[in-house]
C-alpha positions in Angstrom: 0.0 0.0 0.0 1.4 3.3 -1.0 0.6 6.8 0.3 -1.3 7.7 -2.9 -3.6 10.7 -2.8 -7.3 9.9 -3.5 -9.5 11.2 -6.3 -7.9 12.2 -9.5 -8.5 15.9 -10.3 -12.1 16.2 -11.4 -14.6 19.0 -11.3 -17.6 17.1 -10.0 -18.1 14.1 -7.7 -20.2 12.5 -10.4 -17.1 12.1 -12.6 -15.4 9.8 -10.1 -16.3 6.7 -8.2 -16.9 6.9 -4.5 -14.1 6.2 -2.1 -14.3 4.5 1.3 -12.3 6.3 4.0 -11.6 4.3 7.2 -10.7 5.9 10.5 -8.5 2.9 10.9 -6.6 3.2 14.2 -9.1 1.4 16.4 -11.5 0.2 13.7 -12.7 -3.4 14.3 -14.2 -3.8 10.7 -11.2 -3.1 8.5 -11.2 -6.5 6.9 -14.9 -6.4 6.3 -14.6 -3.0 4.7 -11.8 -4.3 2.4 -13.7 -7.4 1.3 -16.8 -5.4 0.4 -14.8 -2.7 -1.4 -12.9 -5.2 -3.5 -16.1 -6.9 -4.4 -17.4 -3.6 -5.7 -14.0 -2.5 -7.1 -14.0 0.7 -4.9 -10.9 2.3 -3.4 -10.5 2.1 0.3 -8.2 4.6 2.1 -7.1 3.4 5.6 -6.1 6.5 7.5 -4.0 6.0 10.5 -1.3 7.4 12.8 0.6 4.1 12.1 0.6 0.5 13.2 -1.7 -0.7 10.4 -0.4 -3.7 8.4 -0.3 -2.9 4.6 -1.9 -5.1 2.0 -0.9 -5.7 -1.6 -4.3 -5.0 -3.1 -4.1 -1.9 -5.3 -7.6 -0.8 -4.2 -6.4 -0.5 -0.6 -4.4 2.6 0.2 -2.7 3.2 3.5 -2.4 6.9 4.5 -0.2 7.5 7.5 -0.8 10.9 9.0 1.1 12.8 11.7 0.9 11.8 15.3 -1.3 14.1 17.2 -4.8 14.7 18.4 -7.4 14.3 15.7 -4.9 14.4 12.8 -6.6 11.3 11.3 -10.0 13.0 11.6 -8.7 16.2 10.1 -7.3 14.4 7.1 -10.5 12.4 6.4 -12.7 15.5 6.9 -10.6 17.4 4.4 -10.6 14.7 1.8 -14.0 12.9 2.0 -16.7 14.4 -0.2 -19.9 13.9 -2.0 -20.8 10.3 -2.4 -17.9 8.9 -0.4 -18.4 6.6 2.7 -16.5 7.2 5.9 -16.3 4.4 8.4 -15.8 5.8 11.9 -17.0 5.7 15.5 -16.0 9.3 15.9 -19.3 11.3 16.0 -17.8 14.8 15.4 -15.9 13.4 12.4 -19.1 11.9 11.1 -20.9 15.2 11.5 -18.2 17.0 9.5 -18.2 14.5 6.6 -22.0 14.4 6.4 -21.9 18.2 6.1 -19.6 17.7 3.0 -22.0 15.2 1.4 -20.3 12.0 2.4 -22.1 9.0 4.1 -21.0 8.0 7.6 -21.2 4.4 8.9 -20.3 3.2 12.4 -18.5 -0.1 12.8 -21.6 -1.6 14.4 -23.5 -1.0 11.1 -25.5 2.0 12.2 -25.5 4.7 9.5 -25.2 8.3 10.6 -27.2 10.7 8.5 -28.3 14.4 8.3 -31.5 13.2 10.0 -29.9 11.6 13.1 -26.5 13.2 13.5 -27.8 16.0 15.7 -29.4 13.6 18.2 -26.3 11.3 18.2 -24.1 14.3 18.9 -26.4 15.5 21.7 -26.4 12.0 23.3 -22.6 11.9 23.0 -22.3 15.2 24.8 -24.8 14.2 27.5 -22.9 11.0 28.3 -19.6 12.9 28.4 -21.2 15.3 30.9 -22.5 12.4 33.0 -19.0 10.8 33.1 -17.4 14.1 34.0 -19.9 14.7 36.9 -19.5 11.2 38.3 -16.1 9.6 37.7 -17.3 6.4 39.4 -20.2 6.1 36.9 -19.9 2.8 35.1 -21.5 2.5 31.6 -22.9 -0.8 30.6 -20.5 -1.0 27.6 -21.5 -3.2 24.7 -19.4 -6.1 23.3 -18.4 -6.1 19.7 -18.6 -9.4 17.9 -19.8 -11.3 14.9 -23.3 -9.8 15.0 -22.0 -6.3 14.8 -19.6 -7.1 12.1 -22.4 -8.8 10.1 -24.6 -5.7 10.6 -21.8 -3.5 9.4 -21.1 -5.6 6.3 -24.8 -5.7 5.4 -25.2 -1.9 5.8 -22.0 -1.2 3.8 -23.2 -3.4 1.0 -26.5 -1.5 0.9 -24.7 1.8 0.9 -22.4 0.8 -1.9 -25.3 -0.5 -4.1 -27.1 2.8 -3.6 -24.2 5.0 -4.5 -22.6 3.0 -7.3 
């Protein structure tokens, strides 16, 4: 995987095929994303601060960004655009890419859209306030397994069919 830049120079998103951007540092569905993208012949850009194993498939690009808070998010938010898909669990990043016309998909298979991103951001902020107010508060935490990976793969497949 080389550090190739996405999207050849074009004047409109309609002139290029969509790209899948993956906020890859802690993403549990990297392999599911790659399998689906290869099946649809769509480029995947794994964006990371490092530590991601490269692959030989030319459709999978590894982009290593600088170390630092939110550098991965900044790069994805700057590059993702109309018709692209961003795989992330980062709610503020999802809000930014949705604003730019991209689709956002959480690793558990839940799509984030213009219709639900406000509520999801509000819930995120509320939970952050609760944790701040009570450092002993224990959240129920959900496990991540085959069911979530399957839901992700199904939703990604649906999204790719809709946009290609």
